[in-house]
Residue frames as qw, qx, qy, qz and C-alpha x, y, z in Angstrom:
[[0.378, 0.630, 0.206, -0.646, 6.51, 2.04, 6.61],
 [0.569, 0.300, 0.646, 0.411, 5.86, 2.03, 2.87],
 [0.141, 0.795, 0.037, -0.589, 6.53, 5.13, 0.80],
 [0.224, 0.588, -0.595, -0.500, 8.17, 3.66, -2.32],
 [0.796, 0.146, 0.566, -0.158, 6.91, 0.88, -4.57],
 [0.014, -0.294, 0.728, 0.619, 7.31, -0.63, -8.01],
 [0.711, 0.407, 0.474, -0.321, 4.63, -1.55, -10.57],
 [0.115, -0.492, 0.653, 0.564, 6.64, -2.87, -13.51],
 [0.410, 0.236, 0.872, 0.130, 3.95, -4.93, -15.25],
 [0.125, -0.040, -0.473, -0.871, 2.10, -4.07, -18.43],
 [0.616, 0.023, 0.131, -0.776, -1.66, -3.86, -18.73],
 [0.787, 0.142, -0.515, -0.310, -1.77, -7.23, -20.43],
 [0.416, 0.166, -0.811, 0.376, 0.30, -8.85, -17.69],
 [0.239, -0.054, 0.555, -0.795, -1.97, -7.44, -15.00],
 [0.726, 0.094, -0.044, -0.679, -5.21, -8.47, -16.75],
 [0.712, 0.191, -0.667, -0.106, -3.81, -11.96, -17.44],
 [0.266, 0.144, -0.801, 0.516, -2.78, -12.44, -13.81],
 [0.227, 0.109, 0.569, -0.783, -5.83, -11.02, -12.11],
 [0.072, 0.381, 0.878, 0.281, -8.38, -12.09, -14.78],
 [0.037, 0.801, 0.443, -0.400, -9.84, -8.59, -14.66],
 [0.427, 0.686, 0.237, 0.540, -10.06, -5.74, -17.12],
 [0.340, -0.276, -0.200, 0.877, -8.52, -2.35, -16.39],
 [0.211, 0.795, 0.483, -0.301, -10.97, 0.54, -16.46],
 [0.339, 0.929, -0.103, -0.106, -8.58, 2.91, -18.29],
 [0.908, -0.015, 0.115, 0.403, -5.49, 1.04, -19.59],
 [0.446, 0.687, -0.008, 0.573, -4.10, 4.30, -20.97],
 [0.275, -0.827, 0.206, -0.444, -3.84, 5.62, -17.39],
 [0.940, -0.287, -0.129, 0.130, -2.04, 2.58, -15.99],
 [0.129, -0.883, 0.448, -0.062, 1.08, 3.58, -14.08],
 [0.971, 0.069, -0.068, 0.221, 4.08, 1.41, -14.95],
 [0.091, 0.875, -0.376, 0.289, 7.33, 2.30, -13.24],
 [0.731, 0.111, -0.577, 0.346, 10.39, 0.64, -11.75],
 [0.345, -0.187, -0.532, 0.751, 10.35, 3.14, -8.86],
 [0.201, -0.711, -0.454, -0.497, 7.27, 4.98, -7.57],
 [0.181, 0.091, -0.461, 0.864, 7.57, 7.77, -5.00],
 [0.163, -0.623, -0.759, 0.098, 4.49, 7.94, -2.76],
 [0.170, -0.597, -0.234, 0.748, 5.10, 11.61, -2.09],
 [0.062, 0.108, -0.477, -0.870, 4.20, 12.36, -5.70],
 [0.547, 0.258, 0.499, -0.621, 0.71, 10.93, -4.92],
 [0.180, 0.229, -0.760, -0.581, 0.65, 8.54, -7.92],
 [0.784, 0.077, 0.052, -0.614, -2.30, 6.54, -9.26],
 [0.045, -0.261, 0.963, 0.040, -1.08, 2.98, -8.67],
 [0.570, -0.141, -0.588, -0.556, -3.72, 0.49, -9.89],
 [0.254, -0.140, 0.759, -0.583, -6.05, -0.87, -7.23],
 [0.346, -0.327, -0.829, -0.294, -9.00, -3.20, -6.65],
 [0.318, -0.283, 0.261, -0.867, -11.93, -1.72, -4.73],
 [0.199, 0.151, 0.907, -0.339, -14.32, -3.60, -2.47],
 [0.475, 0.519, 0.317, -0.635, -17.16, -1.84, -4.30],
 [0.707, 0.614, -0.196, -0.290, -15.83, -2.91, -7.75],
 [0.601, -0.482, 0.624, 0.128, -13.71, -6.01, -7.22],
 [0.803, 0.309, 0.489, 0.141, -14.13, -7.23, -10.78],
 [0.517, 0.787, 0.064, 0.330, -12.19, -4.41, -12.40],
 [0.614, -0.208, -0.123, 0.751, -8.76, -2.83, -11.88],
 [0.011, 0.957, 0.288, -0.019, -9.24, 0.84, -11.09],
 [0.623, 0.176, 0.005, 0.762, -6.76, 3.57, -12.12],
 [0.032, -0.761, -0.207, -0.614, -8.54, 6.73, -10.89],
 [0.633, -0.766, -0.109, 0.012, -7.38, 6.64, -7.21],
 [0.410, 0.682, -0.400, 0.454, -4.19, 8.29, -5.95],
 [0.697, -0.176, -0.541, 0.436, -1.91, 7.41, -3.03],
 [0.163, 0.035, -0.371, 0.914, -2.36, 9.50, 0.15],
 [0.145, -0.621, -0.768, -0.060, -5.81, 9.38, 1.68],
 [0.018, 0.194, -0.059, 0.979, -7.41, 12.80, 1.83],
 [0.020, -0.545, -0.766, 0.341, -10.29, 13.18, 4.31],
 [0.132, 0.798, 0.440, 0.391, -12.82, 15.83, 3.41],
 [0.141, -0.961, -0.072, -0.228, -12.08, 19.46, 4.06],
 [0.702, -0.549, 0.172, 0.420, -8.36, 19.10, 4.66],
 [0.117, 0.832, -0.396, -0.371, -5.43, 20.91, 3.13],
 [0.889, 0.405, -0.192, -0.099, -4.17, 18.92, 0.15],
 [0.288, 0.625, -0.662, 0.297, -0.65, 18.85, 1.64],
 [0.680, -0.379, 0.455, -0.431, -2.15, 16.72, 4.46],
 [0.944, 0.229, -0.158, -0.178, -1.70, 13.69, 2.16],
 [0.430, 0.557, -0.652, 0.283, 1.98, 13.32, 3.01],
 [0.302, -0.346, 0.699, -0.548, 0.81, 12.17, 6.44],
 [0.780, 0.093, 0.402, -0.469, -1.61, 9.59, 5.15],
 [0.496, 0.453, -0.683, -0.287, 0.41, 7.51, 2.71],
 [0.403, 0.015, -0.901, 0.158, 0.32, 4.83, 5.41],
 [0.610, -0.468, 0.032, -0.639, -2.31, 3.87, 7.99],
 [0.028, -0.299, 0.896, -0.326, -1.55, 1.71, 11.02],
 [0.514, -0.235, -0.744, -0.357, -3.84, -1.30, 11.13],
 [0.372, -0.287, -0.753, 0.461, -3.92, -1.26, 14.96],
 [0.036, -0.431, -0.354, 0.829, -5.34, 2.29, 15.16],
 [0.033, 0.278, 0.622, 0.731, -7.57, 2.57, 12.08],
 [0.273, -0.690, -0.647, -0.175, -10.72, 2.97, 14.12],
 [0.433, -0.662, -0.305, 0.530, -9.12, 5.49, 16.52],
 [0.307, -0.200, 0.240, 0.899, -7.76, 7.93, 13.96],
 [0.354, 0.638, 0.297, -0.616, -10.12, 10.67, 12.74],
 [0.256, 0.545, -0.517, -0.609, -8.59, 10.58, 9.26],
 [0.197, 0.190, -0.926, -0.260, -9.00, 6.83, 8.83],
 [0.319, 0.151, 0.806, -0.476, -12.04, 5.81, 10.88],
 [0.617, 0.457, 0.125, -0.629, -14.57, 6.67, 8.09],
 [0.575, 0.519, -0.544, -0.321, -12.62, 4.41, 5.74],
 [0.404, -0.329, 0.833, -0.186, -12.27, 1.32, 7.98],
 [0.638, 0.275, 0.710, -0.113, -14.92, -0.46, 5.94],
 [0.591, 0.777, -0.074, -0.203, -13.78, 0.95, 2.59],
 [0.656, -0.444, 0.537, 0.290, -11.08, -1.47, 1.62],
 [0.658, 0.701, -0.212, -0.173, -8.89, -1.79, -1.44],
 [0.870, -0.168, 0.302, 0.352, -5.90, -3.71, -2.73],
 [0.159, 0.880, -0.311, -0.322, -2.92, -1.86, -4.19],
 [0.946, 0.266, 0.119, 0.144, -1.27, -3.80, -7.04],
 [0.050, -0.872, 0.471, 0.124, 2.53, -3.72, -7.01],
 [0.888, 0.291, -0.340, 0.107, 5.49, -5.82, -8.10],
 [0.645, -0.028, -0.446, 0.621, 7.76, -4.73, -5.20],
 [0.222, -0.957, -0.074, -0.169, 8.25, -2.13, -2.51],
 [0.591, 0.440, -0.354, 0.576, 11.43, -0.57, -1.17],
 [0.525, -0.850, -0.019, -0.024, 13.03, 0.29, 2.17],
 [0.426, 0.692, -0.446, 0.375, 16.52, 1.21, 3.35],
 [0.830, -0.414, -0.253, 0.274, 18.78, -0.38, 5.94],
 [0.048, -0.948, 0.266, -0.167, 20.92, 2.16, 7.82],
 [0.843, 0.195, -0.369, 0.340, 24.55, 0.94, 7.96],
 [0.362, 0.079, -0.454, 0.810, 25.44, 3.47, 10.65],
 [0.096, -0.559, -0.664, 0.488, 23.42, 5.23, 13.38],
 [0.082, 0.543, 0.025, -0.835, 23.26, 8.53, 11.44],
 [0.671, 0.569, 0.466, -0.099, 22.17, 6.97, 8.20],
 [0.057, 0.764, -0.403, -0.501, 25.11, 8.38, 6.26],
 [0.145, 0.256, -0.886, -0.359, 25.49, 4.98, 4.59],
 [0.712, 0.150, 0.383, -0.569, 22.31, 3.13, 3.53],
 [0.109, -0.075, 0.925, 0.357, 21.53, -0.04, 1.65],
 [0.585, 0.145, -0.103, -0.792, 18.43, -0.03, -0.50],
 [0.283, 0.027, 0.957, -0.056, 16.32, -3.20, -0.27],
 [0.518, 0.034, -0.445, -0.730, 13.73, -4.37, -2.75],
 [0.397, -0.009, 0.815, -0.422, 10.98, -6.49, -1.12],
 [0.483, 0.084, -0.614, -0.618, 8.99, -9.01, -3.18],
 [0.868, -0.136, 0.223, -0.423, 6.44, -11.71, -2.63],
 [0.299, -0.375, 0.866, 0.142, 8.02, -15.15, -2.58],
 [0.566, 0.305, 0.755, -0.129, 5.03, -16.53, -4.42],
 [0.505, 0.702, 0.467, 0.185, 4.18, -14.24, -7.36],
 [0.441, 0.160, 0.144, 0.872, 5.70, -11.42, -9.42],
 [0.238, -0.480, -0.157, -0.830, 2.59, -9.34, -8.81],
 [0.348, -0.376, -0.786, 0.346, 0.99, -8.98, -5.41],
 [0.206, -0.758, -0.309, -0.536, -1.36, -6.72, -3.47],
 [0.215, 0.047, -0.568, 0.793, -0.89, -4.53, -0.41],
 [0.148, -0.661, -0.719, 0.155, -3.82, -3.92, 1.94],
 [0.115, 0.150, 0.037, 0.981, -5.37, -0.47, 1.66],
 [0.086, 0.679, 0.639, -0.351, -8.30, 1.74, 2.68],
 [0.238, 0.267, 0.398, 0.845, -9.79, 4.49, 0.54],
 [0.109, 0.623, 0.451, -0.630, -12.04, 7.51, 0.42],
 [0.226, 0.339, 0.567, 0.716, -13.98, 9.25, -2.35],
 [0.020, -0.749, -0.480, 0.456, -15.65, 12.69, -2.10],
 [0.357, 0.634, 0.335, 0.598, -16.37, 15.85, -4.05],
 [0.298, -0.300, -0.267, 0.866, -15.17, 19.28, -2.95],
 [0.205, 0.723, 0.392, -0.530, -17.15, 22.51, -3.28],
 [0.148, 0.573, -0.428, -0.683, -15.52, 23.22, -6.68],
 [0.876, 0.309, 0.014, -0.369, -16.92, 19.93, -8.01],
 [0.364, 0.554, -0.749, 0.004, -13.57, 18.11, -8.03],
 [0.948, -0.232, -0.126, -0.177, -13.69, 14.42, -7.10],
 [0.046, -0.687, 0.693, -0.211, -11.00, 13.21, -4.76],
 [0.978, -0.046, -0.168, -0.111, -10.35, 9.45, -4.95],
 [0.105, 0.705, -0.627, 0.312, -7.53, 8.57, -2.55],
 [0.929, -0.234, -0.282, -0.052, -6.17, 5.66, -0.55],
 [0.242, -0.748, 0.586, -0.194, -3.63, 4.69, 2.12],
 [0.681, 0.196, -0.704, 0.049, -1.51, 1.58, 2.41],
 [0.736, -0.604, 0.054, -0.301, -2.20, -0.25, 5.67],
 [0.371, 0.528, -0.699, 0.309, 0.86, -1.21, 7.76],
 [0.866, -0.457, -0.175, -0.100, 1.50, -3.64, 10.60],
 [0.484, -0.739, 0.457, 0.105, 4.39, -4.38, 12.92],
 [0.470, 0.624, -0.598, -0.179, 7.44, -5.68, 11.11],
 [0.993, -0.100, -0.063, 0.029, 8.52, -9.29, 10.98],
 [0.704, -0.524, 0.234, 0.419, 12.11, -10.21, 11.78],
 [0.616, 0.276, 0.374, 0.636, 13.33, -9.61, 8.24],
 [0.116, 0.810, 0.258, 0.514, 11.75, -6.17, 8.00],
 [0.528, -0.838, -0.026, 0.137, 12.96, -5.25, 11.48],
 [0.698, -0.234, 0.287, 0.613, 16.48, -5.76, 10.17],
 [0.395, 0.458, 0.402, 0.687, 15.86, -3.74, 6.99],
 [0.149, -0.814, -0.224, -0.514, 13.77, -0.93, 8.57],
 [0.713, -0.341, -0.400, 0.465, 16.32, -0.21, 11.32],
 [0.150, 0.647, -0.050, 0.746, 16.38, 3.59, 11.42],
 [0.233, 0.023, -0.661, 0.713, 17.07, 4.87, 14.91],
 [0.379, -0.051, 0.175, -0.907, 13.75, 6.73, 15.14],
 [0.756, -0.033, -0.414, -0.506, 11.96, 3.46, 14.30],
 [0.236, 0.217, -0.889, 0.327, 13.59, 1.41, 17.08],
 [0.153, 0.190, 0.834, -0.495, 10.90, -0.71, 18.72],
 [0.487, 0.565, 0.378, -0.549, 8.30, 0.47, 16.22],
 [0.053, -0.261, 0.730, 0.629, 9.40, -0.99, 12.90],
 [0.640, 0.414, 0.348, -0.545, 6.61, -1.30, 10.38],
 [0.156, -0.093, 0.809, 0.559, 5.85, -3.00, 7.10],
 [0.550, 0.095, -0.204, -0.804, 2.94, -2.90, 4.68],
 [0.681, 0.020, 0.671, -0.294, 0.44, -5.72, 4.91],
 [0.245, 0.282, -0.761, -0.531, 1.04, -8.00, 1.93],
 [0.760, 0.080, 0.346, -0.545, -2.14, -9.89, 1.19],
 [0.393, -0.121, 0.878, 0.244, -1.70, -13.45, -0.06],
 [0.240, 0.057, -0.605, -0.757, -3.17, -14.04, -3.49],
 [0.316, -0.329, -0.876, -0.156, -5.72, -16.48, -2.11],
 [0.222, -0.548, -0.612, 0.525, -6.83, -13.99, 0.55],
 [0.101, 0.087, 0.200, 0.971, -7.39, -10.94, -1.63],
 [0.384, -0.478, -0.511, -0.603, -11.17, -11.20, -1.63],
 [0.579, -0.501, -0.579, 0.281, -11.07, -11.89, 2.12],
 [0.304, -0.213, -0.175, 0.912, -9.40, -8.52, 2.73],
 [0.152, -0.196, -0.336, -0.908, -12.03, -6.77, 0.60],
 [0.522, -0.498, -0.638, -0.269, -14.80, -8.45, 2.60],
 [0.094, -0.540, 0.364, -0.753, -15.41, -6.24, 5.61],
 [0.864, -0.391, -0.144, -0.282, -17.00, -9.13, 7.51],
 [0.849, -0.039, -0.269, 0.454, -13.40, -10.11, 8.16],
 [0.345, -0.916, -0.040, 0.202, -11.85, -7.85, 10.82],
 [0.433, 0.834, -0.292, 0.179, -8.86, -5.82, 9.69],
 [0.335, -0.701, 0.606, -0.172, -6.78, -7.00, 12.67],
 [0.941, 0.018, 0.336, -0.036, -7.04, -10.55, 11.37],
 [0.761, 0.577, -0.008, 0.295, -4.46, -9.46, 8.79],
 [0.123, -0.903, 0.364, -0.192, -1.99, -7.95, 11.28],
 [0.653, 0.289, -0.631, 0.302, 1.36, -9.58, 11.99],
 [0.040, -0.356, 0.919, 0.166, 2.05, -11.98, 13.71],
 [0.664, 0.224, 0.591, -0.398, -1.41, -13.45, 13.26],
 [0.753, 0.630, 0.168, -0.084, -1.06, -13.13, 9.50],
 [0.447, -0.586, 0.526, 0.424, 2.29, -14.07, 7.91],
 [0.762, 0.640, 0.006, -0.097, 2.65, -13.75, 4.12],
 [0.828, -0.120, 0.246, 0.489, 5.90, -14.88, 2.51],
 [0.275, 0.958, -0.082, -0.022, 8.17, -11.95, 1.56],
 [0.821, -0.098, 0.099, 0.554, 11.82, -11.73, 0.56],
 [0.063, 0.988, -0.072, -0.119, 14.06, -8.66, 0.58],
 [0.824, -0.006, 0.161, 0.543, 17.41, -8.26, -1.07],
 [0.220, -0.652, 0.111, 0.717, 19.86, -5.39, -1.60],
 [0.568, 0.614, 0.443, 0.323, 19.53, -3.51, -4.86],
 [0.377, 0.069, 0.089, 0.919, 21.01, -0.42, -6.52]]
């Protein structure tokens, strides 16, 4: 799964790399460690506005008319069941890219998880990269606009199976879908089926290493 990320780059570094302006640079989240359960506004690229980096969407997709605490269950969305889940089906063709510089997971050194090793996972190709996402935008009866997204996950490759080895995950290890830089617009284009980006059909280059 993916609940913790890093976005360590400045606004200038992001605009230089992606050749796109940021809609509100003053709202750009820059942090060495981002907790998804705080529902942060990590910068994203929307299929509806691919030429600008957007900062007004928060992590944890919120379908309409749901309790706000529901978001803790929608930080991630399984690519294999997007169309089958009531929460995610309306967003299957609302795609986004979440801009990060790393994400984190923990390897359990014993069956109970009393000893854990934190791993930082990066792209082997670039210091900045994008994770596949879906999003939703709606207005509640009080007039508040809810812009939210989920990170889309797939089955883990061999490296992530080793890292994401919690007992409850046995046989069902997951990892976020890292979109190759050259494929970013392809993910945003809904003419391309979302399962085309599922592992093992799609294999981006990642590297994980222990960190403090």
